[in-house]
N, C-alpha and C positions, 0 to 999 in steps of 0.2 A: 627808347632813350628820351627822357624828358629834359635832361640837362644838356643844353647846347653849348656849353663851354668847350673849348678845345680840349680833347682828350689825347694825351701823349702816352704811348705805350713804351715802357722801359723794360728792356730784356737783355739777356746775356746768359752764357753758360755758367756752370758751377765754378766758383772761385774767381770770377771776372771782376767782382766788386760792385754788383748791383745795389746792395744794401748801403754801401758807403756813398755811392752817388745819390741814391734816393734820399739819404739823410741830409745831404747838402741842399737838395731842393726843398726838403721839409723845413730846413732852417731859414729858407727864403720865403716861407709862408705858403708853400704849395701843398695842397692836399694829396696824400699818397694813399692809393688803394692797393693793398698787397694781396695778390692772388694766393700766395702761400698761407697767409692768415685765413683766407677763405677756405682753403683746402683742409685746414685744421678745424675750423669752426663747424663745418658741416658734418664732421665725424666725431663730435664731442659726445660723451656719454649721454644717452637718452635720445640722440638724434636718430631718425629712421634709417639714414644711410649706414650708420654703424651696425645696426641690427642686421641689415641686409648683407653687409660684408662678413659678419660673424656667421651668418647662415650659409654663406657661400664657401668660406674658407676654414670655418671651424673656430671654436673658442680659444684655440692656442694663439690667435692674433689679438686677444684681449688681455691686457695687463691686470694685475691684481686690484688696481684701483678703478677698474672699469673702463679705462681709456684704451685707445687703439695702440697696439705695438707696431709702430710704423716701420721699424727695422725688419721685423718678421714679415710684414706685408710686402715690403720692398723686395725681399728675397723671393717671395712667391711669384710676384709679377715679373721680375727680371728673368726668371727661369722658365717662364711659360707665356708665350705671346697671347694665347687665348684668355688667360687670366688677366693679363694687362688690358686687353680690349674690353673685357667684361667690366673691370673696375672703371675704366675711362668712360664707358657708356653710362655707368651709374652716376659718377661724380661730376663729370664736366658740365652737364646742364644745371646741376644744383649749385656748383661753384659760380657758374656764369650768372645765375640769378642773384647770388650774394654780392657779386661784383657790381652788377648793374644798379642794385639798390644803393650802394655806397657811392658810386659815380654820380648818381642823381642827387645825392645829399651834399656833394662837394660845393664849397663856396669860395674857392680861390680863383684867381684870374684864368688859370687853366688847371687841369687835374691830371695826375699821373697814375696810370695803371702799371704797377710793377709786377711782372710775371716772367718766370723762367721759361714757361711754355707758351708765351704769347703767340709765336709764329707757328708752333706745332698744333695749336688748337684753334677753335673758332673765336677765341678771345681777340684775335687781331681785327675781327670785324667790329669790335667795340671802339677802336681808336681811330684818330684822324691822321696821326703821324707817329713814326716809330723811331726810337733812339736805342741803338744797340751798344752795349758796353762790351768792348772787344779786347781780347788778349791772344797772343800766340798760344797754341796748345801747350807747349812746354811750360810756359809761365803759368798758365791756367792750372795745370797739374800740380805745380809747385805750391801755388798759393792755396789751392783747395786742400791739399794735404796738410799744410801748416795750420789752416783754420780749423778743419774738422777732425784732424788726426785719423783720417781714413787712409786705408792703404791705396797705393797707386792703381791696383787692378780694379778696385771698387769704383774709384773716381773715373777711370777710363770707361768702365761699363756705363756709368751715368752719361758721360759725354757721348758715347757711341749710340745710346738709346735716343738721343735728341738730334735735331736737325744739325747738319754740318756747319762749321764756321763759315765756309764759303757761301752756302745757301743763305745763312742769316745775313751776311754782309750784302748779298744781292737784293734782299728784300727790305732792308732797313733804309729809312729816309735820312737818318743821322747816325754817324759813327763816332763813338767816344773811345779813343785809344787809351786804355787804362794801364799801359805798360810804363808810363812815365813816373816822375817823382810824385809821391803822395802829397807833398806840401803844395803842389801846384793844382790839386784837384779843385779846391774852393774857388780859385781865380777862374779856372776854365769853366766850372759850372755856372758861375756868375755871368760869364760871357754868353753861355748858351741860354741862360735864363732870360737875358735881355732880348735875345732873338725870339724865344718862345712867347714872351709878353707881346711883342710886336705881331707875331703870327696869330696869337690868341685874339688880339684886338681886331685884326683883319677878319678873322674867322667869325667873330660875333657880329661884326658889321654886315658881313655877307649874309649871315643867317637871320638877320633881323629885317632884311629887305623884303 
């Protein structure tokens, strides 16, 4: 890592509001590197990873426009642990390289890596501190279902495939309880932003010695 700005890892489960929180930080001038964008970018048509995935699972996971059928692939990996492992071993290093490049290009006082799998993958090794967007499971299911129109069983499967809420809380340095009023999010993010600016300044001073 060339960029020694403070790197803040932003994570949370499906439906917790990561994107909403990240957008607030972006409005404050903070660079956001989105791991989900990276996961899509590395499997765009013409990318080597997409060809390898098609060879492994068949052309049925390729849509008519040549892009990846992510829903079909999701079904394949959720129903087979070895398929999931194969895909992760292929994609995680490529996504990590994509992330590192963009973290190095960031020019804000600190930079945020937004990733739903921050704590489940080695992406946590890229960050200096971690902010977890947290919700009770019941509210998480409700909000995810409203946003994505997914059925409750599918959402629950996604939640079950990831690290438990309890584990995430134990590993995070900062917890943002997102069960409160939406109107208060901006104010609360501003307060966190001031703390992170101070932390970023201390971090840079320490690393410049």
